[in-house]
N, C-alpha and C positions, 0 to 999 in steps of 0.2 A: 438873182437876188443879191443886193449889195451886202457886203460884209462890214461889220463894225469891229475894228481891231484896236486894241489898246497899245501899250508899249511893246515894241519888239527890239531886242538888242541882238545884233549880228556881230560876232567877233571876227569871223573871217569866212570868205567864200572862195572856193577854188576857181581856177581859170575858166572852166566851162560848166560851172555849177548853175543851178536854178534856185532862186529864192522867191517863193510864191506866197502871197497873202491875198486873200479875197478871190473875186471872180476872175476867171481866165478863159480865153478863147482857145489859145494854142500855146503850148510850151515846147520849144525846140532847142535843146542844148547843142552846141557846136563841138562835138568831140567824137573821135573814134580811136580805137586802140586794138592792137592784136598782141596776144600774149602767147608765147611758147614756153612750156614748162615740162620738165621731165618728171619721172616718178618721185613722189615724196616732196614735191616743191612747195605745196601749199599746206603742209601739215602744221598745226599749231597745238600747243599744249606743253605740259611739263614732262620731262624725262622720256622723250620719244626715242625709240630705237628703230631706225629704218635701215634696212640692209638692201641696197640696190647694187648687186655685183656687176651686172652688165645692163646699163640703162642708156638708151639713145632717145633723143627727141627728134622726130621727123619735122623739119621746118620747110619742106618742099611744098610750096603753095602754088598751084597752077592757075588759080583765079587771078584775073587782072584787077577786078574790083570786088571787095567783099561786101561793103555797105556803102551805098552812095550818099554823099553829103551835098549833092547838087541842089536839092529843093529846100535845104535848111538855110533860108535867108530871110 
């Protein structure tokens, strides 16, 4: 079913973002990322007190491919 859209103002879009208005068949952003983080890395808030005396982050990844990007074309 067609969409009737009024005014849309886009200030900025990231390098692999998707801006979608109306009907769509397939949306495929082109991005993949791998994040390694130790204890207490993604804490947010005010007056946090995090004590990590002995903290190690295991970054040994034996996989060759985690998520394929081959068919995203």
